[in-house]
C-alpha positions in Angstrom: -42.3 27.3 0.4 -42.3 25.0 3.3 -40.0 26.2 6.0 -39.3 29.6 4.3 -38.6 32.5 6.7 -41.4 35.0 6.5 -38.8 37.8 6.7 -37.3 36.7 3.4 -40.5 37.5 1.5 -40.1 40.1 -1.2 -43.3 40.8 -3.1 -44.1 42.6 -6.3 -47.2 43.3 -8.2 -47.7 42.0 -11.7 -51.2 42.8 -13.1 -52.3 43.1 -9.4 -51.2 39.5 -8.7 -49.0 39.5 -5.6 -46.1 37.0 -5.8 -42.9 36.4 -4.0 -39.6 37.3 -5.4 -39.2 33.5 -6.1 -42.2 33.7 -8.4 -44.5 31.8 -6.0 -48.1 32.8 -5.4 -48.3 34.9 -2.1 -50.9 32.9 -0.3 -50.9 29.4 -1.6 -47.1 29.2 -2.0 -47.1 27.5 -5.3 -45.4 28.2 -8.7 -45.9 26.9 -12.2 -45.3 23.2 -12.7 -46.4 22.3 -9.2 -50.1 21.9 -9.7 -52.0 19.5 -11.9 -54.9 20.5 -14.3 -57.3 18.6 -12.2 -57.6 20.1 -8.7 -59.7 18.8 -5.8 -60.5 21.5 -3.2 -61.5 20.8 0.4 -61.7 22.9 3.5 -60.0 20.9 6.2 -56.2 20.5 5.8 -56.4 17.0 7.5 -58.6 16.0 4.4 -55.5 16.5 2.2 -53.7 13.7 4.0 -56.5 11.4 3.6 -56.6 12.2 -0.1 -52.9 11.5 -0.4 -53.5 8.0 1.0 -55.7 7.2 -1.9 -53.3 8.4 -4.6 -51.0 6.1 -6.5 -48.0 8.6 -6.5 -47.7 11.6 -4.2 -45.1 14.5 -4.4 -44.1 16.7 -1.5 -46.6 18.5 0.5 -46.7 22.3 0.2 -48.1 24.2 3.2 -48.4 27.9 3.5 -51.0 29.7 5.8 -54.0 27.5 5.7 -53.3 26.4 2.1 -52.1 22.8 2.1 -51.4 21.1 -1.3 -50.2 17.8 -2.6 -49.8 16.8 -6.3 -49.5 13.3 -7.6 -51.4 10.7 -9.7 -54.5 8.8 -9.3 -55.0 5.9 -11.7 -52.3 7.5 -13.9 -54.1 10.9 -14.1 -52.2 13.9 -12.6 -54.2 15.5 -9.9 -53.7 18.1 -7.1 -55.5 18.3 -3.8 -55.7 21.6 -2.0 -57.1 22.5 1.4 -58.3 26.1 1.3 -59.7 26.5 4.8 -63.3 27.6 5.2 -65.4 30.3 3.4 -65.9 32.1 0.0 -63.0 34.5 0.6 -60.4 31.7 1.1 -61.9 30.1 -2.2 -61.5 33.4 -4.1 -57.8 33.6 -3.1 -57.2 29.9 -4.1 -58.8 30.2 -7.5 -57.2 33.5 -8.4 -53.7 32.3 -7.5 -54.1 28.7 -8.9 -55.1 30.3 -12.3 -51.7 31.8 -12.4 -49.8 28.6 -12.1 -51.8 26.1 -14.1 -53.4 26.4 -17.5 -57.2 25.5 -17.9 -57.8 24.0 -14.4 -60.8 21.9 -13.6 -61.9 22.4 -10.0 -63.9 19.9 -7.9 -64.9 20.8 -4.5 -65.0 17.9 -2.0 -67.0 19.2 0.9 -69.3 18.6 3.8 -72.7 20.3 4.2 -76.1 20.4 5.9 -79.2 19.0 4.2 -82.1 21.3 3.8 -84.7 18.7 2.6 -86.2 16.1 4.8 -85.5 13.2 2.4 -81.8 13.9 2.3 -80.2 12.2 5.3 -76.9 12.2 7.2 -74.4 10.0 5.1 -76.0 10.9 1.7 -74.3 13.0 -0.9 -75.4 16.0 -2.9 -73.8 17.0 -6.3 -74.5 20.6 -6.9 -76.1 21.7 -10.2 -75.7 25.3 -9.2 -75.4 27.6 -6.2 -77.6 30.1 -4.5 -75.3 33.1 -3.9 -75.8 34.1 -0.3 -72.2 35.2 -0.1 -70.9 38.6 -1.5 -67.3 37.6 -2.5 -68.4 36.7 -6.0 -70.3 40.0 -6.4 -67.0 41.8 -6.5 -66.5 40.2 -9.9 -70.1 40.0 -11.3 -73.5 41.4 -10.8 -75.9 39.9 -8.3 -78.0 38.3 -11.0 -75.1 36.4 -12.6 -75.8 32.7 -12.2 -73.5 30.3 -10.2 -73.6 27.2 -12.2 -71.6 24.0 -12.1 -70.0 22.8 -15.4 -72.3 20.2 -16.9 -69.3 17.8 -17.7 -68.2 17.9 -13.9 -71.8 17.2 -12.8 -72.0 14.2 -15.1 -68.6 12.9 -14.0 -69.5 13.2 -10.4 -72.9 11.5 -10.9 -71.3 8.7 -12.8 -68.6 8.2 -10.1 -71.0 8.3 -7.3 -73.4 5.8 -9.1 -70.4 3.4 -9.7 -69.7 3.6 -6.0 -73.4 2.9 -5.2 -73.6 5.9 -2.9 -77.0 7.4 -2.1 -76.7 10.7 -4.1 -78.9 13.6 -5.1 -78.4 16.4 -7.6 -79.6 19.9 -6.6 -79.1 23.5 -5.7 -76.6 24.3 -3.0 -76.8 27.5 -0.9 -73.5 29.1 -0.1 -73.2 31.3 2.9 -70.4 33.6 4.0 -70.3 32.3 7.5 -71.4 29.3 9.7 -73.7 30.8 12.3 -75.6 33.9 11.6 -75.2 33.5 7.8 -76.8 30.1 8.0 -79.6 31.2 10.4 -78.3 29.3 13.4 -79.5 30.5 16.8 -76.8 30.8 19.5 -76.9 32.0 23.1 -75.4 35.4 22.6 -75.9 36.1 18.9 -79.3 36.2 17.2 -79.4 35.8 13.5 -81.2 38.5 11.4 -83.0 35.7 9.3 -84.0 33.1 11.8 -86.3 31.4 9.3 -83.6 31.1 6.6 -83.4 27.3 6.5 -87.2 26.8 6.1 -87.3 29.4 3.3 -84.5 27.7 1.5 -86.3 24.3 2.0 -89.4 25.8 0.5 -87.3 26.9 -2.5 -86.2 23.2 -3.0 -82.5 24.0 -2.2 -80.8 20.8 -1.2 -77.9 21.8 1.1 -76.1 24.5 2.8 -72.3 25.1 2.8 -69.7 28.0 2.4 -67.8 27.7 -0.8 -69.6 26.5 -3.9 -71.3 29.5 -5.4 -68.0 31.5 -5.4 -66.3 28.5 -7.1 -68.9 28.3 -9.8 -69.2 32.0 -10.4 -65.5 32.6 -10.7 -64.9 29.4 -12.8 -67.6 30.4 -15.2 -66.2 33.8 -15.5 -62.7 32.5 -16.3 -63.9 29.7 -18.6 -62.8 26.9 -16.2 -64.8 23.7 -15.3 -65.9 23.3 -11.7 -68.2 21.3 -9.7 -69.0 20.2 -6.1 -69.9 17.0 -4.3 -70.7 17.3 -0.5 -71.3 14.6 2.1 -74.3 15.3 4.2 -73.2 15.6 7.8 -76.2 17.5 9.3 -79.9 17.4 8.8 -80.9 21.1 9.4 -84.6 20.4 9.4 -84.3 17.9 12.2 -81.3 19.4 14.0 -79.2 16.2 13.7 -75.5 16.0 13.4 -73.2 13.3 12.2 -71.2 11.0 14.6 -67.4 10.7 14.5 -67.2 7.3 12.9 -69.7 8.1 10.1 -68.0 11.3 9.4 -64.6 9.5 8.9 -66.3 7.1 6.5 -68.2 9.7 4.4 -65.1 11.9 4.1 -63.2 9.1 2.4 -66.2 8.2 0.1 -66.5 11.8 -0.9 -62.8 12.0 -1.8 -63.3 8.7 -3.8 -66.1 10.2 -5.7 -63.9 13.3 -6.7 -60.9 11.1 -7.6 -63.0 8.8 -9.8 -64.7 11.7 -11.4 -61.3 13.1 -12.4 -60.5 9.9 -14.3 -63.9 10.0 -16.0 -63.3 13.7 -17.0 -59.8 12.7 -18.3 -61.5 10.0 -20.6 -64.1 12.6 -21.7 -61.4 14.9 -22.7 -59.5 12.2 -24.7 -62.7 11.1 -26.5 -63.7 14.7 -27.3 -60.4 15.3 -29.2 -60.6 18.6 -31.0 -64.4 18.8 -30.6 -65.6 21.7 -28.5 -68.1 19.5 -26.4 -68.1 16.0 -25.1 -71.3 14.1 -26.1 -72.8 11.0 -24.6 -72.5 9.3 -27.9 -68.7 9.5 -27.7 -68.8 7.1 -24.7 -66.8 7.3 -21.6 
């Protein structure tokens, strides 16, 4: 899709999925055979280039709108990395269209977030056990009481990966907002949030961190029968109003990607050991 003239697009509808006449998904610009079953998702397109530098083999980059994708191999395991841009709406588009070009995908979000608990510090990592659905994108598919839960195998693989890398890591609930400022209770000069005490309320509920994608990812993945999970680097301490410096940010972004890539290799081993069994069990080994 790179370099294609927008005027040449000819779209058609098939089961309400919009594709180009060339059979590519309309927003992500990808077709069957161009995406691996293991997919790392991130917000920032620049993070895809950092991810590519960690891979053993890298194919061509596909860029369409804010969606940037590379597919290659990491330690022999086929994996794709896609930048979706920010927010639950972008995540929804990515999941719907990726589900049309790859069978039984496993999604791992590699993100950044703000800590809501005092003991979680800048430079730490949070692996999400589930999401607090403060966005409404997912409610167009399920009712408000439907849980946003990360897949247990992905959580275990991420935790094993982070432990092997000796990173300071927590497992907990992640709140997902539909925006960065008002939706996360931030006070700005001209725009006052409706819920100024939001962060303290979430802290009281023992929610670990705040970001903008995970609950949509978990809800839609569970609905479709896909595995998904999230690991986020902590780049802000919301309770102390502290933000990460440039050098530390560069380091934790790479560490977070490393956690995701190594988790993919662990999941691949789990799948092989499971064989025809429905569930992987700890007694099967890794």
